[in-house]
C-alpha positions in Angstrom: -17.5 35.3 -38.1 -14.3 35.2 -37.6 -12.4 31.9 -38.7 -11.5 29.3 -35.4 -8.1 29.7 -34.8 -5.5 26.1 -35.2 -5.0 26.1 -32.1 -9.3 25.5 -31.2 -8.8 22.9 -33.9 -6.2 20.7 -32.8 -7.9 20.9 -29.2 -11.1 20.0 -31.0 -9.8 17.0 -32.5 -7.8 16.1 -29.7 -10.6 15.8 -27.1 -12.7 14.1 -30.2 -10.2 11.5 -30.3 -10.1 10.5 -26.3 -13.9 10.3 -26.5 -13.3 7.8 -29.3 -10.9 6.1 -27.5 -12.7 6.1 -24.9 -16.0 3.9 -26.7 -13.8 1.9 -27.9 -14.4 -1.3 -26.5 -11.1 -3.5 -26.1 -10.7 -7.1 -26.1 -11.0 -8.1 -22.7 -8.3 -11.7 -22.1 -9.9 -14.1 -19.4 -8.7 -14.4 -15.9 -6.8 -16.9 -15.4 -8.1 -19.5 -13.3 -6.7 -19.3 -9.6 -5.4 -23.0 -8.1 -8.0 -24.9 -5.8 -6.8 -24.7 -2.1 -7.8 -26.0 0.6 -7.5 -25.3 4.6 -5.2 -27.3 6.4 -5.4 -27.3 10.1 -2.1 -28.9 11.6 -3.1 -31.2 14.8 0.1 -32.1 16.7 0.2 -33.6 20.4 3.9 -31.6 20.9 3.7 -28.4 22.7 6.4 -26.0 22.0 7.2 -23.6 25.0 8.0 -20.3 24.2 11.6 -18.3 24.4 11.7 -16.2 26.9 11.4 -12.4 26.6 14.2 -10.2 25.1 14.4 -8.1 28.0 17.3 -5.9 28.9 17.0 -4.8 32.2 15.8 -7.6 35.1 12.5 -5.6 35.9 10.6 -2.6 34.8 12.5 0.8 35.5 10.1 2.8 37.8 10.9 6.5 36.2 8.6 8.1 33.6 10.6 8.5 30.5 8.7 12.4 30.5 10.1 13.5 33.7 13.4 11.7 33.2 16.6 13.9 33.1 17.7 15.2 30.0 21.6 16.8 29.4 21.8 20.3 27.7 23.7 19.8 24.4 26.9 21.3 24.6 27.2 25.2 23.5 
């Protein structure tokens, strides 16, 4: 039987080391406690009106964007 090459021996040793590290149980820290919170509902008698829409056109354009004329680029 032939003697295994050093590359095969190194590969086996490396894989055995990876498997050994995977089987080691590392100590785990306790998770930090989350601060307790309470949901709050804000109740108010004040009514705030919404701001007007930021629309530059006074009314929507009737032209469809797909059929709008397109300028050809200068050659």
